[in-house]
C-alpha positions as CSV (number, residue, x, y, z in Angstrom):
1,X,90.7,197.9,113.7
2,X,90.0,194.9,115.9
3,X,87.9,192.2,114.1
4,X,85.1,190.4,115.9
5,X,85.9,186.7,116.5
6,X,82.2,185.9,117.2
7,X,80.6,183.9,114.4
8,X,78.0,186.0,112.5
9,X,75.0,184.0,113.6
10,X,76.0,184.3,117.3
11,X,76.4,188.1,117.4
12,X,73.7,189.7,119.5
13,X,72.8,192.2,116.8
14,X,72.4,189.4,114.3
15,X,70.4,187.4,116.8
16,X,68.1,190.4,117.2
17,X,67.6,190.7,113.5
18,X,66.9,187.0,113.1
19,X,64.4,187.1,116.0
20,X,62.7,190.3,114.6
21,X,62.3,188.6,111.1
22,X,61.0,185.3,112.4
23,X,57.3,184.7,111.9
24,X,56.7,183.9,115.6
25,X,58.9,186.5,117.4
26,X,58.3,189.1,114.7
27,X,54.7,189.0,115.7
28,X,55.6,191.0,118.8
29,X,56.9,193.9,116.7
30,X,53.6,194.5,114.9
31,X,51.0,197.1,115.7
32,X,48.7,196.6,118.8
33,X,45.8,195.2,116.8
34,X,47.9,192.8,114.8
35,X,49.6,191.7,118.0
36,X,46.4,191.1,120.0
37,X,44.5,189.4,117.2
38,X,46.5,186.1,117.3
39,X,46.3,186.0,121.1
40,X,42.5,186.4,120.9
41,X,42.3,183.7,118.1
42,X,44.3,181.2,120.2
43,X,42.1,182.0,123.2
44,X,39.0,181.3,121.2
45,X,40.4,178.1,119.8
46,X,41.4,177.1,123.3
47,X,37.7,177.1,124.2
48,X,37.5,173.9,122.2
49,X,39.4,172.2,124.9
50,X,38.4,174.3,127.9
51,X,34.7,174.4,127.2
52,X,34.0,170.6,127.4
53,X,36.1,170.4,130.5
54,X,34.2,173.3,132.2
55,X,30.9,171.8,131.0
56,X,31.8,168.5,132.8
57,X,32.2,170.4,136.0
58,X,29.5,173.0,135.6
59,X,26.6,172.1,133.3
60,X,25.8,175.1,131.2
61,X,22.0,175.0,131.9
62,X,22.5,174.9,135.7
63,X,25.6,177.0,136.2
64,X,26.1,179.3,133.2
65,X,28.3,181.9,135.0
66,X,30.6,179.3,136.6
67,X,30.9,177.5,133.2
68,X,31.8,180.8,131.5
69,X,34.3,181.8,134.0
70,X,36.0,178.5,134.3
71,X,36.1,177.9,130.5
72,X,37.4,181.5,129.9
73,X,40.1,181.1,132.5
74,X,41.1,177.6,131.3
75,X,41.2,178.9,127.7
76,X,43.9,181.4,128.8
77,X,46.5,178.6,129.3
78,X,47.6,178.4,125.7
79,X,47.8,182.2,125.0
80,X,49.8,182.6,128.2
81,X,52.2,179.9,127.2
82,X,52.7,181.6,123.8
83,X,53.2,185.0,125.5
84,X,55.7,183.4,128.0
85,X,57.7,182.0,125.0
86,X,57.7,185.4,123.3
87,X,58.8,187.1,126.5
88,X,61.6,184.6,127.1
89,X,63.0,185.0,123.6
90,X,63.0,188.8,123.7
91,X,64.4,188.9,127.2
92,X,67.2,186.7,126.1
93,X,68.1,189.0,123.2
94,X,67.9,192.0,125.5
95,X,70.3,190.4,127.9
96,X,72.7,189.5,125.1
97,X,72.5,193.1,123.7
98,X,73.1,194.8,127.1
99,X,75.9,192.5,128.3
100,X,79.4,193.9,127.6
101,X,80.7,190.4,127.1
102,X,79.5,188.0,124.3
103,X,79.6,184.3,125.1
104,X,79.9,182.3,121.9
105,X,80.9,178.8,120.6
106,X,83.5,178.5,117.9
107,X,82.6,175.0,116.7
108,X,80.5,173.3,119.4
109,X,79.2,173.4,123.0
110,X,82.5,172.2,124.3
111,X,84.6,175.2,123.3
112,X,82.8,178.2,124.7
113,X,84.6,181.5,124.4
114,X,84.0,185.1,125.5
115,X,84.6,188.4,123.7
116,X,84.5,191.8,125.3
117,X,82.6,194.2,123.1
118,X,84.4,197.4,122.1
119,X,82.7,200.6,123.4
120,X,81.2,201.4,120.0
121,X,79.6,198.0,119.7
122,X,78.4,197.9,123.3
123,X,76.9,201.3,122.9
124,X,75.1,200.4,119.6
125,X,73.8,197.2,121.2
126,X,72.5,199.0,124.3
127,X,70.7,201.5,122.0
128,X,69.0,198.6,120.1
129,X,68.1,197.0,123.4
130,X,66.7,200.3,124.8
131,X,64.8,201.6,121.8
132,X,63.8,198.4,120.0
133,X,63.6,195.5,122.5
134,X,62.5,197.2,125.7
135,X,59.2,198.5,124.2
136,X,58.4,194.9,123.1
137,X,59.0,193.6,126.7
138,X,56.9,196.5,128.0
139,X,54.1,195.6,125.7
140,X,54.3,192.0,126.9
141,X,54.3,193.2,130.6
142,X,51.1,195.2,129.8
143,X,49.4,192.1,128.3
144,X,50.4,189.9,131.2
145,X,49.1,192.6,133.6
146,X,45.8,192.7,131.7
147,X,45.4,189.0,131.8
148,X,46.2,189.0,135.5
149,X,43.6,191.7,136.1
150,X,41.0,189.8,134.1
151,X,41.7,186.6,136.1
152,X,41.5,188.7,139.3
153,X,38.1,190.2,138.3
154,X,36.9,186.7,137.4
155,X,38.0,185.4,140.8
156,X,36.2,188.2,142.5
157,X,33.0,187.5,140.6
158,X,33.4,183.8,141.5
159,X,33.9,184.6,145.1
160,X,30.9,186.8,145.4
161,X,28.6,184.4,143.5
162,X,28.7,182.4,146.6
């Protein structure tokens, strides 16, 4: 039996487990409501910054719709940044799991090594990527699509306001 030379914390399956158990990235593994609630809370809190900026451009009493649209769009910046970070982390893990070669460091950045996964390990990692990580990335794609759709509808409303 060939032993794996990759340090435990750099093995893709261990990186997946670490990511899944972390408080930030593990949030993407929860049920839909538990996943969307923090996004909504961050969006509401972002209004504390976006609201005054929008009010400076569009006084609420004169332009209530323009104020609402611009503040709501501006408040999406922080949730989108959080979602991008989630996406990049999970995408990195999926790439590490699906790659047949593991790139790792034995003692520092200057001594990078590679290890070709045996077929059993590569197959197990691909299964984890397919059935555990890909649904998370699909969920994030759906949320990004929804946000893009909401921004598009807001832009159309803005355009037809005139």
